[in-house]
C-alpha positions in Angstrom: 15.0 12.2 22.6 12.3 13.8 20.5 9.5 11.6 19.2 9.1 11.4 15.4 5.6 10.9 14.1 4.5 10.3 10.5 1.0 10.1 9.2 -0.4 8.7 5.9 -4.1 9.2 5.1 -6.5 8.0 2.5 -10.2 7.9 1.9 -12.0 4.7 0.7 -15.6 4.3 -0.6 -16.0 1.3 1.9 -18.4 1.9 4.9 -16.6 2.4 8.2 -18.0 -0.8 9.8 -16.4 -2.9 7.1 -13.1 -1.0 7.4 -13.2 -1.5 11.2 -13.9 -5.2 10.8 -10.7 -5.6 8.7 -8.6 -3.4 10.9 -9.7 -5.2 14.1 -9.0 -8.7 12.8 -5.4 -9.1 13.7 -5.0 -12.6 12.3 -6.7 -11.4 9.1 -3.8 -8.9 8.6 -2.1 -11.6 6.5 -4.9 -11.2 3.9 -4.0 -7.6 3.2 -0.3 -7.8 4.0 0.8 -10.7 1.8 3.7 -12.8 3.1 2.9 -12.0 6.8 1.7 -14.6 9.3 0.0 -13.1 12.2 -0.8 -15.0 15.4 -2.7 -13.7 18.4 -0.5 -14.8 21.3 -2.6 -13.2 24.1 -6.2 -12.2 24.0 -7.3 -8.7 25.0 -8.6 -8.0 28.5 -12.3 -7.3 27.6 -12.4 -8.3 23.9 -10.4 -10.9 22.1 -8.6 -8.4 19.8 -8.9 -5.5 22.2 -6.6 -3.6 24.6 -4.0 -5.9 26.0 -4.1 -8.3 23.0 -0.6 -9.3 21.7 0.0 -10.2 18.1 3.1 -11.8 16.7 3.9 -10.9 13.1 6.2 -13.2 11.2 7.6 -11.9 7.8 9.4 -14.1 5.3 13.1 -14.1 5.5 15.6 -13.7 8.3 13.9 -10.8 10.1 12.8 -11.4 13.7 9.1 -11.6 14.4 7.5 -8.3 15.4 5.5 -8.4 18.6 2.9 -5.7 19.1 0.5 -5.1 22.0 -2.9 -3.4 21.4 -3.1 -0.2 23.5 -6.3 1.3 22.1 -9.4 -0.4 20.7 -12.4 1.7 19.9 -14.8 0.0 17.5 -15.6 2.1 14.5 -13.0 4.7 15.5 -9.6 3.2 15.6 -6.9 1.3 17.4 -3.4 1.8 18.7 -0.5 -0.5 19.2 3.1 -0.6 20.5 6.0 -2.8 19.5 7.4 -4.9 22.3 9.9 -6.7 20.2 11.4 -7.2 16.7 11.5 -3.6 15.7 14.8 -1.6 15.6 13.0 1.7 16.3 12.8 2.7 20.0 9.3 3.3 21.4 7.7 2.3 18.1 3.9 2.9 18.1 1.1 2.9 15.6 -2.3 4.6 15.6 -5.0 4.0 13.1 -7.9 6.4 13.1 -11.1 6.0 11.1 -13.6 8.7 10.3 -16.9 8.7 8.4 -16.5 10.5 5.1 -19.8 10.6 3.3 -20.6 7.0 2.6 -16.9 6.1 2.8 -14.2 6.1 5.4 -11.1 8.3 6.0 -8.2 6.3 7.3 -5.2 7.9 9.0 -2.2 5.7 9.9 0.4 7.2 12.1 3.7 5.7 13.1 5.9 7.2 15.8 9.3 6.3 17.3 12.0 8.1 19.2 14.5 10.0 17.1 18.1 8.8 17.6 19.6 9.7 14.3 18.3 12.9 12.7 16.0 12.4 9.7 16.5 8.6 9.7 13.6 7.7 11.9 11.4 10.3 10.2 12.0 8.7 6.8 11.5 5.2 8.2 8.3 6.0 10.0 6.9 7.8 7.0 7.7 4.8 4.8 6.1 2.3 7.2 3.0 4.4 7.6 2.6 4.7 3.8 3.2 1.1 3.0 0.8 -0.2 5.7 -1.9 2.3 4.6 -1.6 1.4 0.9 -1.8 -2.3 1.6 -4.8 -1.8 3.9 -6.6 0.5 1.5 -6.2 -2.1 -1.3 -7.8 -4.7 0.9 -10.7 -2.7 2.1 -11.4 -1.1 -1.3 -12.2 -4.5 -3.0 
C-alpha cells in the first residue's frame, strides 16, 4: 500500500522558542484546539514530553479517544508522532517541523497514512494537516 503524505505550511512572526514551547506542551494542546482534552498517559524516556511519551486526546462527542506516541522530539526543530489507537487511517503519523524565518518561525505540519481507497486518504490527511496547522498558528500568533 502506498503511503499518502500531505503537508500544510505557514509562517508566524512568533520566535521559534515560543512556538516550540507550545508545540512540545502536549497537555497544552487543549488551549489551541478547543474542545479537546489531552492527557499524558506515559512520560517520555528522557524528557517528560519527549520520545516515548503517550498522549490521549479526547474530543467531544461519540468519537473514540485518539492515542498518539511521540516518535521524534527535537527542541526548537520539531516533533513526530504516530497514532496507536482511535484513528481510522492505517499507519497514521504526524510530523511538525520548525525553521527560523527572520525573526519568526516557519511551521510545516505533515500527516501521512497508508492509502487504501484512492484519493480518500489524501483528502483526509490534507484536511487534518490544514486544520491542525491553522489552529496552532492562531494560538502561537497571539
